[in-house]
C-alpha positions as protocol buffer text, in pm:
chain_id: "A"
residue {
  index: 1
  type: MET
  ca { x: 11096 y: 7160 z: -722 }
}
residue {
  index: 2
  type: THR
  ca { x: 11022 y: 6835 z: -881 }
}
residue {
  index: 3
  type: LYS
  ca { x: 11249 y: 6822 z: -1167 }
}
residue {
  index: 4
  type: THR
  ca { x: 11533 y: 6655 z: -1186 }
}
residue {
  index: 5
  type: GLU
  ca { x: 11776 y: 6908 z: -1268 }
}
residue {
  index: 6
  type: ASP
  ca { x: 11616 y: 7166 z: -1002 }
}
residue {
  index: 7
  type: MET
  ca { x: 11720 y: 6883 z: -732 }
}
residue {
  index: 8
  type: LEU
  ca { x: 12087 y: 6837 z: -876 }
}
residue {
  index: 9
  type: LEU
  ca { x: 12109 y: 7251 z: -893 }
}
residue {
  index: 10
  type: PHE
  ca { x: 11960 y: 7239 z: -528 }
}
residue {
  index: 11
  type: GLY
  ca { x: 12215 y: 6955 z: -416 }
}
residue {
  index: 12
  type: ALA
  ca { x: 12521 y: 7185 z: -590 }
}
residue {
  index: 13
  type: LEU
  ca { x: 12409 y: 7447 z: -402 }
}
residue {
  index: 14
  type: ALA
  ca { x: 12391 y: 7307 z: -76 }
}
residue {
  index: 15
  type: PHE
  ca { x: 12713 y: 7122 z: -118 }
}
residue {
  index: 16
  type: VAL
  ca { x: 12926 y: 7423 z: -208 }
}
residue {
  index: 17
  type: TRP
  ca { x: 12773 y: 7646 z: 61 }
}
residue {
  index: 18
  type: GLY
  ca { x: 12769 y: 7413 z: 324 }
}
residue {
  index: 19
  type: THR
  ca { x: 13154 y: 7292 z: 253 }
}
residue {
  index: 20
  type: ALA
  ca { x: 13202 y: 7644 z: 275 }
}
residue {
  index: 21
  type: PHE
  ca { x: 13192 y: 7664 z: 629 }
}
residue {
  index: 22
  type: THR
  ca { x: 13440 y: 7400 z: 650 }
}
residue {
  index: 23
  type: ALA
  ca { x: 13691 y: 7587 z: 406 }
}
residue {
  index: 24
  type: ILE
  ca { x: 13658 y: 7905 z: 653 }
}
residue {
  index: 25
  type: GLU
  ca { x: 13739 y: 7709 z: 944 }
}
residue {
  index: 26
  type: ILE
  ca { x: 14025 y: 7593 z: 773 }
}
residue {
  index: 27
  type: GLY
  ca { x: 14130 y: 7936 z: 640 }
}
residue {
  index: 28
  type: LEU
  ca { x: 14082 y: 8079 z: 954 }
}
residue {
  index: 29
  type: GLU
  ca { x: 14381 y: 7886 z: 1116 }
}
residue {
  index: 30
  type: THR
  ca { x: 14626 y: 8145 z: 963 }
}
residue {
  index: 31
  type: LEU
  ca { x: 14458 y: 8427 z: 828 }
}
residue {
  index: 32
  type: PRO
  ca { x: 14299 y: 8735 z: 1000 }
}
residue {
  index: 33
  type: PRO
  ca { x: 13918 y: 8701 z: 975 }
}
residue {
  index: 34
  type: LEU
  ca { x: 13821 y: 9036 z: 805 }
}
residue {
  index: 35
  type: LEU
  ca { x: 14123 y: 9051 z: 551 }
}
residue {
  index: 36
  type: PHE
  ca { x: 14019 y: 8649 z: 479 }
}
residue {
  index: 37
  type: ALA
  ca { x: 13677 y: 8792 z: 404 }
}
residue {
  index: 38
  type: ALA
  ca { x: 13769 y: 9027 z: 204 }
}
residue {
  index: 39
  type: ALA
  ca { x: 13990 y: 8833 z: -28 }
}
residue {
  index: 40
  type: ARG
  ca { x: 13726 y: 8600 z: -80 }
}
residue {
  index: 41
  type: LEU
  ca { x: 13494 y: 8887 z: -206 }
}
residue {
  index: 42
  type: ASP
  ca { x: 13780 y: 9012 z: -437 }
}
residue {
  index: 43
  type: ILE
  ca { x: 13784 y: 8652 z: -626 }
}
residue {
  index: 44
  type: ALA
  ca { x: 13420 y: 8643 z: -639 }
}
residue {
  index: 45
  type: ALA
  ca { x: 13366 y: 9026 z: -760 }
}
residue {
  index: 46
  type: PHE
  ca { x: 13658 y: 8972 z: -999 }
}
residue {
  index: 47
  type: ILE
  ca { x: 13462 y: 8677 z: -1195 }
}
residue {
  index: 48
  type: PHE
  ca { x: 13127 y: 8874 z: -1175 }
}
residue {
  index: 49
  type: THR
  ca { x: 13263 y: 9165 z: -1341 }
}
residue {
  index: 50
  type: GLY
  ca { x: 13425 y: 8926 z: -1600 }
}
residue {
  index: 51
  type: VAL
  ca { x: 13055 y: 8768 z: -1665 }
}
residue {
  index: 52
  type: VAL
  ca { x: 12904 y: 9111 z: -1659 }
}
residue {
  index: 53
  type: LEU
  ca { x: 13156 y: 9280 z: -1910 }
}
residue {
  index: 54
  type: LEU
  ca { x: 13109 y: 8968 z: -2137 }
}
residue {
  index: 55
  type: SER
  ca { x: 12741 y: 8978 z: -2131 }
}
residue {
  index: 56
  type: ARG
  ca { x: 12710 y: 9315 z: -2223 }
}
residue {
  index: 57
  type: ILE
  ca { x: 12430 y: 9408 z: -1990 }
}
residue {
  index: 58
  type: LYS
  ca { x: 12392 y: 9747 z: -1871 }
}
residue {
  index: 59
  type: TRP
  ca { x: 12636 y: 9791 z: -1581 }
}
residue {
  index: 60
  type: VAL
  ca { x: 12634 y: 10160 z: -1486 }
}
residue {
  index: 61
  type: PRO
  ca { x: 12403 y: 10291 z: -1186 }
}
residue {
  index: 62
  type: ARG
  ca { x: 12171 y: 10518 z: -1364 }
}
residue {
  index: 63
  type: THR
  ca { x: 11917 y: 10585 z: -1045 }
}
residue {
  index: 64
  type: SER
  ca { x: 11931 y: 10666 z: -698 }
}
residue {
  index: 65
  type: ALA
  ca { x: 11750 y: 10349 z: -654 }
}
residue {
  index: 66
  type: ASP
  ca { x: 12019 y: 10152 z: -781 }
}
residue {
  index: 67
  type: LEU
  ca { x: 12300 y: 10357 z: -562 }
}
residue {
  index: 68
  type: ALA
  ca { x: 12059 y: 10257 z: -257 }
}
residue {
  index: 69
  type: LEU
  ca { x: 12054 y: 9883 z: -313 }
}
residue {
  index: 70
  type: ILE
  ca { x: 12456 y: 9874 z: -399 }
}
residue {
  index: 71
  type: LEU
  ca { x: 12527 y: 10042 z: -78 }
}
residue {
  index: 72
  type: SER
  ca { x: 12268 y: 9815 z: 131 }
}
residue {
  index: 73
  type: ASN
  ca { x: 12369 y: 9516 z: -6 }
}
residue {
  index: 74
  type: GLY
  ca { x: 12731 y: 9573 z: -29 }
}
residue {
  index: 75
  type: ILE
  ca { x: 12735 y: 9697 z: 306 }
}
residue {
  index: 76
  type: LEU
  ca { x: 12481 y: 9512 z: 493 }
}
residue {
  index: 77
  type: VAL
  ca { x: 12415 y: 9204 z: 331 }
}
residue {
  index: 78
  type: ILE
  ca { x: 12772 y: 9116 z: 208 }
}
residue {
  index: 79
  type: GLY
  ca { x: 13010 y: 9326 z: 391 }
}
residue {
  index: 80
  type: ALA
  ca { x: 12900 y: 9368 z: 769 }
}
residue {
  index: 81
  type: HIS
  ca { x: 12749 y: 8996 z: 752 }
}
residue {
  index: 82
  type: PHE
  ca { x: 13060 y: 8855 z: 633 }
}
residue {
  index: 83
  type: ALA
  ca { x: 13248 y: 9052 z: 907 }
}
residue {
  index: 84
  type: PHE
  ca { x: 13046 y: 8950 z: 1172 }
}
residue {
  index: 85
  type: SER
  ca { x: 13011 y: 8560 z: 1076 }
}
residue {
  index: 86
  type: PHE
  ca { x: 13365 y: 8516 z: 990 }
}
residue {
  index: 87
  type: ILE
  ca { x: 13500 y: 8641 z: 1334 }
}
residue {
  index: 88
  type: GLY
  ca { x: 13193 y: 8455 z: 1487 }
}
residue {
  index: 89
  type: GLN
  ca { x: 13300 y: 8095 z: 1346 }
}
residue {
  index: 90
  type: SER
  ca { x: 13677 y: 8192 z: 1491 }
}
residue {
  index: 91
  type: TYR
  ca { x: 13495 y: 8069 z: 1831 }
}
residue {
  index: 92
  type: VAL
  ca { x: 13268 y: 7804 z: 1730 }
}
residue {
  index: 93
  type: SER
  ca { x: 13302 y: 7490 z: 1491 }
}
residue {
  index: 94
  type: SER
  ca { x: 13202 y: 7498 z: 1133 }
}
residue {
  index: 95
  type: GLY
  ca { x: 12857 y: 7323 z: 1196 }
}
residue {
  index: 96
  type: VAL
  ca { x: 12730 y: 7531 z: 1427 }
}
residue {
  index: 97
  type: ALA
  ca { x: 12841 y: 7869 z: 1287 }
}
residue {
  index: 98
  type: ALA
  ca { x: 12617 y: 7704 z: 991 }
}
residue {
  index: 99
  type: ILE
  ca { x: 12332 y: 7624 z: 1212 }
}
residue {
  index: 100
  type: VAL
  ca { x: 12313 y: 7944 z: 1396 }
}
residue {
  index: 101
  type: LEU
  ca { x: 12309 y: 8144 z: 1022 }
}
residue {
  index: 102
  type: SER
  ca { x: 12009 y: 7930 z: 953 }
}
residue {
  index: 103
  type: PHE
  ca { x: 11824 y: 8149 z: 1175 }
}
residue {
  index: 104
  type: THR
  ca { x: 11830 y: 8440 z: 930 }
}
residue {
  index: 105
  type: PRO
  ca { x: 11503 y: 8355 z: 767 }
}
residue {
  index: 106
  type: ILE
  ca { x: 11347 y: 8370 z: 1097 }
}
residue {
  index: 107
  type: ILE
  ca { x: 11412 y: 8726 z: 1185 }
}
residue {
  index: 108
  type: THR
  ca { x: 11361 y: 8796 z: 868 }
}
residue {
  index: 109
  type: PRO
  ca { x: 10978 y: 8888 z: 872 }
}
residue {
  index: 110
  type: VAL
  ca { x: 11040 y: 9029 z: 1236 }
}
residue {
  index: 111
  type: ILE
  ca { x: 11233 y: 9323 z: 1059 }
}
residue {
  index: 112
  type: ALA
  ca { x: 10990 y: 9356 z: 775 }
}
residue {
  index: 113
  type: ILE
  ca { x: 10722 y: 9408 z: 986 }
}
residue {
  index: 114
  type: ARG
  ca { x: 10854 y: 9691 z: 1133 }
}
residue {
  index: 115
  type: LEU
  ca { x: 11010 y: 9828 z: 830 }
}
residue {
  index: 116
  type: LEU
  ca { x: 10741 y: 9774 z: 557 }
}
residue {
  index: 117
  type: PRO
  ca { x: 10370 y: 9890 z: 640 }
}
residue {
  index: 118
  type: ALA
  ca { x: 10243 y: 9636 z: 409 }
}
residue {
  index: 119
  type: GLU
  ca { x: 10368 y: 9337 z: 634 }
}
residue {
  index: 120
  type: ARG
  ca { x: 10152 y: 9189 z: 911 }
}
residue {
  index: 121
  type: ILE
  ca { x: 10243 y: 8956 z: 1209 }
}
residue {
  index: 122
  type: TYR
  ca { x: 10055 y: 8657 z: 1289 }
}
residue {
  index: 123
  type: ALA
  ca { x: 10072 y: 8446 z: 1621 }
}
residue {
  index: 124
  type: THR
  ca { x: 10254 y: 8175 z: 1390 }
}
residue {
  index: 125
  type: ASP
  ca { x: 10528 y: 8461 z: 1342 }
}
residue {
  index: 126
  type: VAL
  ca { x: 10606 y: 8519 z: 1702 }
}
residue {
  index: 127
  type: ILE
  ca { x: 10586 y: 8142 z: 1812 }
}
residue {
  index: 128
  type: GLY
  ca { x: 10818 y: 8048 z: 1498 }
}
residue {
  index: 129
  type: LEU
  ca { x: 11026 y: 8310 z: 1662 }
}
residue {
  index: 130
  type: CYS
  ca { x: 11047 y: 8212 z: 1996 }
}
residue {
  index: 131
  type: THR
  ca { x: 11110 y: 7845 z: 1892 }
}
residue {
  index: 132
  type: GLY
  ca { x: 11365 y: 7948 z: 1674 }
}
residue {
  index: 133
  type: LEU
  ca { x: 11581 y: 8160 z: 1960 }
}
residue {
  index: 134
  type: VAL
  ca { x: 11531 y: 7843 z: 2176 }
}
residue {
  index: 135
  type: GLY
  ca { x: 11721 y: 7638 z: 1903 }
}
residue {
  index: 136
  type: VAL
  ca { x: 11981 y: 7908 z: 1910 }
}
residue {
  index: 137
  type: ILE
  ca { x: 12009 y: 7897 z: 2283 }
}
residue {
  index: 138
  type: ALA
  ca { x: 12039 y: 7511 z: 2321 }
}
residue {
  index: 139
  type: ILE
  ca { x: 12319 y: 7535 z: 2064 }
}
residue {
  index: 140
  type: ALA
  ca { x: 12480 y: 7819 z: 2265 }
}
residue {
  index: 141
  type: ILE
  ca { x: 12461 y: 7609 z: 2593 }
}
residue {
  index: 142
  type: ALA
  ca { x: 12606 y: 7294 z: 2430 }
}
residue {
  index: 143
  type: GLY
  ca { x: 12987 y: 7380 z: 2439 }
}
residue {
  index: 144
  type: GLY
  ca { x: 12952 y: 7377 z: 2822 }
}
residue {
  index: 145
  type: SER
  ca { x: 13100 y: 7731 z: 2860 }
}
residue {
  index: 146
  type: PHE
  ca { x: 12994 y: 8072 z: 2843 }
}
residue {
  index: 147
  type: ASP
  ca { x: 13288 y: 8202 z: 2696 }
}
residue {
  index: 148
  type: GLY
  ca { x: 13449 y: 8211 z: 2361 }
}
residue {
  index: 149
  type: GLN
  ca { x: 13163 y: 8024 z: 2242 }
}
residue {
  index: 150
  type: LEU
  ca { x: 12873 y: 8262 z: 2363 }
}
residue {
  index: 151
  type: LEU
  ca { x: 13092 y: 8553 z: 2167 }
}
residue {
  index: 152
  type: GLY
  ca { x: 13094 y: 8362 z: 1866 }
}
residue {
  index: 153
  type: ILE
  ca { x: 12701 y: 8295 z: 1827 }
}
residue {
  index: 154
  type: GLY
  ca { x: 12646 y: 8625 z: 1947 }
}
residue {
  index: 155
  type: LEU
  ca { x: 12860 y: 8790 z: 1669 }
}
residue {
  index: 156
  type: LEU
  ca { x: 12714 y: 8522 z: 1435 }
}
residue {
  index: 157
  type: LEU
  ca { x: 12363 y: 8611 z: 1533 }
}
residue {
  index: 158
  type: ALA
  ca { x: 12443 y: 8962 z: 1465 }
}
residue {
  index: 159
  type: SER
  ca { x: 12544 y: 8856 z: 1104 }
}
residue {
  index: 160
  type: ALA
  ca { x: 12228 y: 8697 z: 1043 }
}
residue {
  index: 161
  type: VAL
  ca { x: 12065 y: 9026 z: 1157 }
}
residue {
  index: 162
  type: VAL
  ca { x: 12226 y: 9272 z: 957 }
}
residue {
  index: 163
  type: PHE
  ca { x: 12161 y: 9018 z: 660 }
}
residue {
  index: 164
  type: ALA
  ca { x: 11785 y: 9021 z: 714 }
}
residue {
  index: 165
  type: LEU
  ca { x: 11792 y: 9389 z: 739 }
}
residue {
  index: 166
  type: GLY
  ca { x: 11977 y: 9460 z: 413 }
}
residue {
  index: 167
  type: SER
  ca { x: 11745 y: 9201 z: 249 }
}
residue {
  index: 168
  type: VAL
  ca { x: 11422 y: 9360 z: 404 }
}
residue {
  index: 169
  type: LEU
  ca { x: 11561 y: 9736 z: 297 }
}
residue {
  index: 170
  type: THR
  ca { x: 11627 y: 9612 z: -65 }
}
residue {
  index: 171
  type: GLU
  ca { x: 11232 y: 9572 z: -102 }
}
residue {
  index: 172
  type: ARG
  ca { x: 11192 y: 9949 z: -77 }
}
residue {
  index: 173
  type: TRP
  ca { x: 11363 y: 10021 z: -378 }
}
residue {
  index: 174
  type: THR
  ca { x: 11289 y: 9939 z: -752 }
}
residue {
  index: 175
  type: PRO
  ca { x: 11624 y: 9890 z: -957 }
}
residue {
  index: 176
  type: VAL
  ca { x: 11709 y: 9986 z: -1321 }
}
residue {
  index: 177
  type: LEU
  ca { x: 12014 y: 9769 z: -1333 }
}
residue {
  index: 178
  type: PRO
  ca { x: 12020 y: 9404 z: -1418 }
}
residue {
  index: 179
  type: THR
  ca { x: 12049 y: 9156 z: -1110 }
}
residue {
  index: 180
  type: MET
  ca { x: 12376 y: 9021 z: -1193 }
}
residue {
  index: 181
  type: SER
  ca { x: 12511 y: 9390 z: -1257 }
}
residue {
  index: 182
  type: LEU
  ca { x: 12367 y: 9476 z: -887 }
}
residue {
  index: 183
  type: HIS
  ca { x: 12539 y: 9200 z: -730 }
}
residue {
  index: 184
  type: THR
  ca { x: 12874 y: 9276 z: -893 }
}
residue {
  index: 185
  type: TRP
  ca { x: 12867 y: 9590 z: -775 }
}
residue {
  index: 186
  type: SER
  ca { x: 12746 y: 9505 z: -438 }
}
residue {
  index: 187
  type: MET
  ca { x: 13049 y: 9248 z: -368 }
}
residue {
  index: 188
  type: VAL
  ca { x: 13286 y: 9500 z: -508 }
}
residue {
  index: 189
  type: THR
  ca { x: 13132 y: 9761 z: -234 }
}
residue {
  index: 190
  type: GLY
  ca { x: 13142 y: 9468 z: 12 }
}
residue {
  index: 191
  type: ALA
  ca { x: 13503 y: 9387 z: -32 }
}
residue {
  index: 192
  type: LEU
  ca { x: 13645 y: 9766 z: -29 }
}
residue {
  index: 193
  type: PHE
  ca { x: 13438 y: 9772 z: 289 }
}
residue {
  index: 194
  type: LEU
  ca { x: 13617 y: 9479 z: 470 }
}
residue {
  index: 195
  type: HIS
  ca { x: 13939 y: 9585 z: 362 }
}
residue {
  index: 196
  type: ALA
  ca { x: 13877 y: 9932 z: 491 }
}
residue {
  index: 197
  type: ILE
  ca { x: 13772 y: 9771 z: 829 }
}
residue {
  index: 198
  type: ALA
  ca { x: 13991 y: 9532 z: 832 }
}
residue {
  index: 199
  type: TYR
  ca { x: 14309 y: 9780 z: 819 }
}
residue {
  index: 200
  type: ALA
  ca { x: 14116 y: 10029 z: 1074 }
}
residue {
  index: 201
  type: TYR
  ca { x: 14094 y: 9704 z: 1310 }
}
residue {
  index: 202
  type: SER
  ca { x: 14444 y: 9589 z: 1291 }
}
residue {
  index: 203
  type: GLY
  ca { x: 14643 y: 9758 z: 992 }
}
residue {
  index: 204
  type: ALA
  ca { x: 14661 y: 9425 z: 819 }
}
residue {
  index: 205
  type: SER
  ca { x: 14700 y: 9419 z: 460 }
}
residue {
  index: 206
  type: ILE
  ca { x: 14724 y: 9124 z: 171 }
}
residue {
  index: 207
  type: ARG
  ca { x: 15086 y: 9198 z: 192 }
}
residue {
  index: 208
  type: ASP
  ca { x: 15113 y: 9102 z: 554 }
}
residue {
  index: 209
  type: VAL
  ca { x: 14971 y: 8750 z: 512 }
}
residue {
  index: 210
  type: THR
  ca { x: 15182 y: 8461 z: 567 }
}
residue {
  index: 211
  type: TRP
  ca { x: 15051 y: 8222 z: 284 }
}
residue {
  index: 212
  type: THR
  ca { x: 15020 y: 7818 z: 367 }
}
residue {
  index: 213
  type: PRO
  ca { x: 14895 y: 7574 z: 80 }
}
residue {
  index: 214
  type: SER
  ca { x: 14604 y: 7513 z: 284 }
}
residue {
  index: 215
  type: ALA
  ca { x: 14492 y: 7845 z: 327 }
}
residue {
  index: 216
  type: ALA
  ca { x: 14554 y: 7972 z: -36 }
}
residue {
  index: 217
  type: ALA
  ca { x: 14342 y: 7632 z: -159 }
}
residue {
  index: 218
  type: ALA
  ca { x: 14045 y: 7757 z: 114 }
}
residue {
  index: 219
  type: LEU
  ca { x: 14051 y: 8092 z: -36 }
}
residue {
  index: 220
  type: THR
  ca { x: 14035 y: 7968 z: -398 }
}
residue {
  index: 221
  type: TYR
  ca { x: 13747 y: 7735 z: -309 }
}
residue {
  index: 222
  type: LEU
  ca { x: 13554 y: 8029 z: -122 }
}
residue {
  index: 223
  type: GLY
  ca { x: 13617 y: 8300 z: -392 }
}
residue {
  index: 224
  type: ILE
  ca { x: 13528 y: 8087 z: -696 }
}
residue {
  index: 225
  type: PHE
  ca { x: 13336 y: 7782 z: -604 }
}
residue {
  index: 226
  type: ALA
  ca { x: 13144 y: 7908 z: -290 }
}
residue {
  index: 227
  type: THR
  ca { x: 13087 y: 8267 z: -387 }
}
residue {
  index: 228
  type: ALA
  ca { x: 13116 y: 8323 z: -747 }
}
residue {
  index: 229
  type: GLY
  ca { x: 12956 y: 7983 z: -831 }
}
residue {
  index: 230
  type: GLY
  ca { x: 12701 y: 7973 z: -548 }
}
residue {
  index: 231
  type: PHE
  ca { x: 12563 y: 8321 z: -618 }
}
residue {
  index: 232
  type: LEU
  ca { x: 12518 y: 8175 z: -986 }
}
residue {
  index: 233
  type: LEU
  ca { x: 12361 y: 7864 z: -875 }
}
residue {
  index: 234
  type: TYR
  ca { x: 12139 y: 8070 z: -648 }
}
residue {
  index: 235
  type: PHE
  ca { x: 11992 y: 8315 z: -892 }
}
residue {
  index: 236
  type: THR
  ca { x: 11918 y: 8027 z: -1123 }
}
residue {
  index: 237
  type: LEU
  ca { x: 11736 y: 7834 z: -840 }
}
residue {
  index: 238
  type: LEU
  ca { x: 11551 y: 8156 z: -788 }
}
residue {
  index: 239
  type: ASN
  ca { x: 11423 y: 8145 z: -1147 }
}
residue {
  index: 240
  type: ARG
  ca { x: 11340 y: 7807 z: -1183 }
}
residue {
  index: 241
  type: ILE
  ca { x: 11161 y: 7732 z: -854 }
}
residue {
  index: 242
  type: GLY
  ca { x: 11074 y: 8066 z: -668 }
}
residue {
  index: 243
  type: ALA
  ca { x: 11212 y: 8225 z: -355 }
}
residue {
  index: 244
  type: THR
  ca { x: 11031 y: 7971 z: -106 }
}
residue {
  index: 245
  type: ASN
  ca { x: 11163 y: 7680 z: -223 }
}
residue {
  index: 246
  type: ALA
  ca { x: 11521 y: 7855 z: -276 }
}
residue {
  index: 247
  type: GLY
  ca { x: 11491 y: 7976 z: 104 }
}
residue {
  index: 248
  type: LEU
  ca { x: 11519 y: 7604 z: 210 }
}
residue {
  index: 249
  type: ILE
  ca { x: 11897 y: 7608 z: 132 }
}
residue {
  index: 250
  type: ASN
  ca { x: 11937 y: 7773 z: 470 }
}
residue {
  index: 251
  type: TYR
  ca { x: 11828 y: 7436 z: 606 }
}
residue {
  index: 252
  type: ALA
  ca { x: 12035 y: 7176 z: 379 }
}
residue {
  index: 253
  type: SER
  ca { x: 12381 y: 7380 z: 375 }
}
residue {
  index: 254
  type: PRO
  ca { x: 12398 y: 7350 z: 780 }
}
residue {
  index: 255
  type: VAL
  ca { x: 12351 y: 6989 z: 715 }
}
residue {
  index: 256
  type: VAL
  ca { x: 12640 y: 6943 z: 479 }
}
residue {
  index: 257
  type: ALA
  ca { x: 12851 y: 7175 z: 701 }
}
residue {
  index: 258
  type: THR
  ca { x: 12802 y: 6956 z: 996 }
}
residue {
  index: 259
  type: ILE
  ca { x: 12895 y: 6653 z: 816 }
}
residue {
  index: 260
  type: PHE
  ca { x: 13195 y: 6759 z: 651 }
}
residue {
  index: 261
  type: GLY
  ca { x: 13284 y: 6949 z: 960 }
}
residue {
  index: 262
  type: ALA
  ca { x: 13275 y: 6617 z: 1165 }
}
residue {
  index: 263
  type: THR
  ca { x: 13449 y: 6420 z: 910 }
}
residue {
  index: 264
  type: LEU
  ca { x: 13747 y: 6657 z: 765 }
}
residue {
  index: 265
  type: LEU
  ca { x: 13801 y: 6830 z: 1099 }
}
residue {
  index: 266
  type: GLY
  ca { x: 13682 y: 6618 z: 1365 }
}
residue {
  index: 267
  type: GLU
  ca { x: 13415 y: 6844 z: 1502 }
}
residue {
  index: 268
  type: GLN
  ca { x: 13171 y: 6678 z: 1722 }
}
residue {
  index: 269
  type: ILE
  ca { x: 12801 y: 6645 z: 1696 }
}
residue {
  index: 270
  type: THR
  ca { x: 12637 y: 6706 z: 2031 }
}
residue {
  index: 271
  type: THR
  ca { x: 12265 y: 6613 z: 2081 }
}
residue {
  index: 272
  type: ALA
  ca { x: 12245 y: 6976 z: 2165 }
}
residue {
  index: 273
  type: THR
  ca { x: 12333 y: 7073 z: 1874 }
}
residue {
  index: 274
  type: VAL
  ca { x: 12070 y: 6842 z: 1677 }
}
residue {
  index: 275
  type: ALA
  ca { x: 11811 y: 6967 z: 1894 }
}
residue {
  index: 276
  type: GLY
  ca { x: 11903 y: 7351 z: 1842 }
}
residue {
  index: 277
  type: PHE
  ca { x: 11905 y: 7275 z: 1462 }
}
residue {
  index: 278
  type: ALA
  ca { x: 11568 y: 7058 z: 1468 }
}
residue {
  index: 279
  type: LEU
  ca { x: 11370 y: 7397 z: 1688 }
}
residue {
  index: 280
  type: ILE
  ca { x: 11540 y: 7627 z: 1428 }
}
residue {
  index: 281
  type: VAL
  ca { x: 11397 y: 7441 z: 1134 }
}
residue {
  index: 282
  type: ALA
  ca { x: 11056 y: 7395 z: 1329 }
}
residue {
  index: 283
  type: GLY
  ca { x: 11049 y: 7808 z: 1408 }
}
residue {
  index: 284
  type: PHE
  ca { x: 11107 y: 7884 z: 1006 }
}
residue {
  index: 285
  type: ALA
  ca { x: 10801 y: 7665 z: 913 }
}
residue {
  index: 286
  type: LEU
  ca { x: 10613 y: 7838 z: 1186 }
}
residue {
  index: 287
  type: CYS
  ca { x: 10714 y: 8178 z: 1023 }
}
residue {
  index: 288
  type: ASN
  ca { x: 10665 y: 8072 z: 683 }
}
residue {
  index: 289
  type: ILE
  ca { x: 10372 y: 7863 z: 692 }
}
residue {
  index: 290
  type: ARG
  ca { x: 10165 y: 8035 z: 485 }
}
residue {
  index: 291
  type: PRO
  ca { x: 10416 y: 8038 z: 172 }
}
residue {
  index: 292
  type: LEU
  ca { x: 10488 y: 7684 z: 246 }
}
residue {
  index: 293
  type: TRP
  ca { x: 10144 y: 7569 z: 271 }
}
residue {
  index: 294
  type: ARG
  ca { x: 10081 y: 7726 z: -67 }
}
residue {
  index: 295
  type: VAL
  ca { x: 10415 y: 7559 z: -217 }
}
residue {
  index: 296
  type: THR
  ca { x: 10269 y: 7219 z: -106 }
}
residue {
  index: 297
  type: ARG
  ca { x: 9941 y: 7262 z: -231 }
}
residue {
  index: 298
  type: THR
  ca { x: 10121 y: 7288 z: -573 }
}
residue {
  index: 299
  type: MET
  ca { x: 10328 y: 7014 z: -560 }
}
residue {
  index: 300
  type: GLN
  ca { x: 10055 y: 6722 z: -652 }
}
residue {
  index: 301
  type: SER
  ca { x: 10140 y: 6403 z: -795 }
}
residue {
  index: 302
  type: PRO
  ca { x: 10100 y: 6399 z: -1179 }
}
residue {
  index: 303
  type: ALA
  ca { x: 9843 y: 6135 z: -1169 }
}
residue {
  index: 304
  type: VAL
  ca { x: 9606 y: 6422 z: -945 }
}
residue {
  index: 305
  type: ARG
  ca { x: 9699 y: 6711 z: -1165 }
}
residue {
  index: 306
  type: ASN
  ca { x: 9623 y: 6514 z: -1497 }
}
residue {
  index: 307
  type: ARG
  ca { x: 9284 y: 6333 z: -1345 }
}
residue {
  index: 308
  type: SER
  ca { x: 8941 y: 6416 z: -1551 }
}
residue {
  index: 309
  type: LEU
  ca { x: 8724 y: 6703 z: -1377 }
}
residue {
  index: 310
  type: GLU
  ca { x: 8411 y: 6662 z: -1237 }
}
residue {
  index: 311
  type: ARG
  ca { x: 8110 y: 6863 z: -1341 }
}
residue {
  index: 312
  type: ASN
  ca { x: 8139 y: 7129 z: -1047 }
}
residue {
  index: 313
  type: GLU
  ca { x: 8556 y: 7157 z: -1067 }
}
residue {
  index: 314
  type: VAL
  ca { x: 8779 y: 7373 z: -1229 }
}
residue {
  index: 315
  type: ARG
  ca { x: 9179 y: 7364 z: -1251 }
}
residue {
  index: 316
  type: VAL
  ca { x: 9372 y: 7691 z: -1179 }
}
residue {
  index: 317
  type: GLN
  ca { x: 9751 y: 7665 z: -1235 }
}
residue {
  index: 318
  type: GLY
  ca { x: 9720 y: 7316 z: -1182 }
}
residue {
  index: 319
  type: ASN
  ca { x: 9509 y: 7332 z: -858 }
}
residue {
  index: 320
  type: VAL
  ca { x: 9152 y: 7197 z: -875 }
}
residue {
  index: 321
  type: TYR
  ca { x: 8892 y: 7395 z: -736 }
}
residue {
  index: 322
  type: LYS
  ca { x: 8496 y: 7284 z: -658 }
}
residue {
  index: 323
  type: THR
  ca { x: 8257 y: 7532 z: -730 }
}
residue {
  index: 324
  type: LYS
  ca { x: 7944 y: 7649 z: -533 }
}
residue {
  index: 325
  type: ALA
  ca { x: 7638 y: 7583 z: -743 }
}
residue {
  index: 326
  type: ASP
  ca { x: 7427 y: 7904 z: -709 }
}
residue {
  index: 327
  type: SER
  ca { x: 7331 y: 8221 z: -876 }
}
residue {
  index: 328
  type: GLN
  ca { x: 7660 y: 8397 z: -834 }
}
residue {
  index: 329
  type: ASN
  ca { x: 7902 y: 8078 z: -880 }
}
residue {
  index: 330
  type: TYR
  ca { x: 8186 y: 8160 z: -716 }
}
residue {
  index: 331
  type: LEU
  ca { x: 8479 y: 7933 z: -629 }
}
């Protein structure tokens, strides 16, 4: 992630996903959480459907793997994830919600080890998970009570778990549909799922909502910019900088959310919250120490990358290795 364009894309994504928590906080003042989440997906799904149809790419699911991915993403990664997170944020501040959800990349390897036989557990994974959990506990007690705040953090942790579970399950199937079509179907499935549980839970529907200008503005921003625009930015970053670098967005967006929550909504930033976030980031680094090390090795300065090689050195994909001068001559 050394190019200026990549940094701008990353900054734009951190901004729209970070400020999304502020918009959710504003909308939750008048809108029911589940219906609010469903309406957000309605807008994004409509935009994605238009993009797919205009692009004339394949959009009809053709295999059982396509259907399995659509259901897994739609119900777990999008539907249940948004259900738990929107209800959870109704009990905590936007900054705390964003920070607790940054626990997702820490719990993902733990679930992968259980479900994917090719995955192995390392000591750093266990230490990272424990460190991240300590950070979440620090945030949970920062409010000084164990009533609504604890319930909200529990729901947000459930949101992180179902998101991680759905993400891991996607590794089991190889789809035929293009990524854009898969995510469009997933958003439609997630929206239908949220509308169904919203109606089953409280009998609420869009017709029953009393709209205010601030709620309408929050929903419009979430649907168009944070969801549709945010996912398009994220897909672009995945192709340009890879999953490890793109995953760092989980720790940039909470900073944006905390700053905007304090500035626009008057939310307090406590020392315990900052310390908890630092522990979660440390936990992420421990769980991902191997891929992060590989990324660090490749991010060398131009002077190092372009220097002349010595007689016993070779360059492979930008990395310089010394050769062993024996009869086998291996790296």
